[in-house]
C-alpha positions in Angstrom: 65.2 41.1 -14.8 62.1 41.6 -12.6 60.1 38.6 -11.3 56.6 38.5 -12.4 54.3 38.3 -9.4 51.2 36.2 -9.7 48.5 36.7 -7.3 48.4 33.6 -5.2 45.1 32.3 -3.9 44.7 32.2 -0.2 43.9 28.9 1.5 40.4 30.2 2.3 39.7 30.9 -1.3 40.9 27.5 -2.4 38.6 25.9 0.3 35.6 28.0 -0.9 36.3 26.9 -4.5 36.6 23.3 -3.5 33.4 23.5 -1.5 31.6 25.1 -4.4 32.8 22.4 -6.8 31.8 19.6 -4.4 28.3 21.2 -4.0 28.0 21.5 -7.8 29.0 17.8 -8.2 26.4 16.7 -5.6 23.7 18.8 -7.3 24.6 17.3 -10.7 24.6 13.8 -9.3 21.2 14.4 -7.7 19.9 15.7 -11.1 21.2 12.5 -12.9 19.6 10.3 -10.2 16.3 12.2 -10.5 16.3 11.8 -14.2 17.0 8.0 -14.0 14.2 7.5 -11.4 11.7 9.6 -13.4 12.4 7.4 -16.5 11.3 4.2 -14.6 8.7 5.6 -12.1 5.2 4.4 -12.7 3.6 7.0 -10.5 3.9 10.7 -10.0 7.0 11.4 -7.9 7.4 13.9 -5.1 10.9 15.1 -4.5 12.3 15.9 -1.1 15.4 18.0 -0.8 17.1 16.7 2.3 15.8 19.6 4.3 13.3 17.4 6.1 13.7 16.1 9.6 15.1 12.8 8.6 18.9 12.2 8.7 20.6 12.0 5.3 20.4 8.5 4.1 23.7 8.8 2.3 25.5 9.1 5.7 23.6 6.1 7.0 24.6 4.0 4.0 28.2 4.9 4.5 28.0 4.0 8.2 26.3 0.7 7.3 29.1 -0.1 4.9 32.0 0.7 7.2 32.8 -2.9 8.4 33.3 -4.1 4.8 34.7 -0.9 3.2 38.4 -0.1 2.8 37.5 3.3 4.3 36.4 1.4 7.4 37.9 -1.8 8.7 37.0 -3.9 5.7 38.7 -4.9 2.4 36.2 -4.0 -0.3 36.5 -1.0 -2.5 34.1 1.8 -1.7 31.9 1.2 -4.8 31.4 -2.5 -4.0 30.9 -1.8 -0.3 28.2 0.8 -1.0 26.5 -1.6 -3.5 26.4 -4.3 -0.9 25.1 -1.9 1.7 22.3 -0.6 -0.5 21.2 -4.1 -1.3 21.2 -5.0 2.4 19.3 -1.8 3.3 16.5 -2.7 0.9 16.5 -6.3 1.9 16.1 -5.3 5.5 12.7 -3.8 4.6 11.3 -7.1 3.4 9.6 -9.9 5.4 12.1 -12.6 6.4 10.9 -15.2 3.9 11.0 -12.8 1.0 14.4 -11.5 2.2 16.0 -14.9 2.2 14.6 -15.7 -1.3 15.7 -12.4 -2.8 19.2 -12.8 -1.2 19.6 -16.2 -2.7 18.5 -14.9 -6.1 21.0 -12.0 -5.9 23.8 -14.3 -4.9 23.1 -16.6 -7.9 23.2 -13.5 -10.1 26.4 -12.1 -8.7 28.3 -15.4 -8.3 26.6 -18.0 -10.6 29.6 -20.4 -10.8 30.9 -20.6 -7.3 28.9 -22.0 -4.4 31.6 -20.8 -2.0 31.5 -17.2 -3.3 27.7 -17.2 -3.2 27.8 -18.3 0.4 30.4 -15.6 1.3 28.2 -13.0 -0.5 25.1 -14.1 1.3 27.0 -14.1 4.7 28.3 -10.5 4.1 24.9 -9.1 3.0 23.1 -10.9 5.8 25.5 -9.3 8.3 24.8 -5.9 6.8 21.0 -6.5 7.0 21.4 -7.3 10.7 23.5 -4.2 11.2 21.0 -2.0 9.4 18.2 -3.3 11.6 20.3 -2.6 14.7 21.5 0.8 13.7 18.4 2.2 11.9 15.4 0.1 12.8 13.0 3.0 12.3 14.3 4.1 8.9 12.1 2.4 6.2 13.1 4.5 3.2 13.7 2.4 0.1 16.9 3.1 -1.8 16.0 3.5 -5.5 19.4 4.6 -6.8 22.7 6.1 -5.8 25.7 7.7 -7.3 29.2 7.5 -5.8 31.7 10.0 -7.3 35.3 10.5 -6.5 36.0 13.7 -4.5 39.1 15.4 -3.0 38.5 13.7 0.4 37.5 10.3 -0.9 34.0 9.9 -2.4 30.7 11.8 -2.4 27.6 9.6 -2.1 24.2 10.8 -3.4 21.2 8.6 -2.7 17.7 8.7 -4.1 15.2 7.0 -1.9 11.4 6.5 -1.7 9.5 7.2 1.4 7.3 4.3 2.7 3.6 4.7 2.2 1.7 5.7 5.3 -0.2 2.8 6.9 -3.9 2.9 6.8 -3.8 2.8 10.6 -1.7 5.9 10.6 -4.1 7.6 8.3 -7.0 6.7 10.6 -5.1 7.9 13.7 -4.2 11.2 11.9 -7.8 11.7 10.8 -9.1 11.1 14.4 -6.5 13.6 15.8 -7.6 16.2 13.2 -11.2 15.8 14.2 -10.4 16.5 17.8 -11.0 13.0 19.1 
């Protein structure tokens, strides 16, 4: 009896299919994030596509979370580590007194019944705030939302962020440069 021959896909074809699926998942995640942000945005929103000169914030968040994530040297699952890292990122953008107050409030919300766990949470997030300020001091984008989805090689992180408003001093300097001063 003759064997039926099935056309086997080459490794290159499988890689291209996997890449296409991953890209489609990232686009779908970005669309879901965009829809969530548009529902709560109070002002018109300008979308950037990642083709700007800034490094991808998703890579920076993953790097920030490394010390506490299972993927790095830490013990927390990826989803928890990314949550802590995004909180720390946004807290790092606040003035010190506001940052402390917001961190205490977040700790009470996360661990309302355990003083020891609140202290541990605050310690871990404070460490990430310091790490963010050391690694990316110039990056002042505010993380509005994110989506972490399982992928063949771990997870894919899509981050939606807001650009900081330009300072009035920057506006005046740009106007002076434009006038030939």
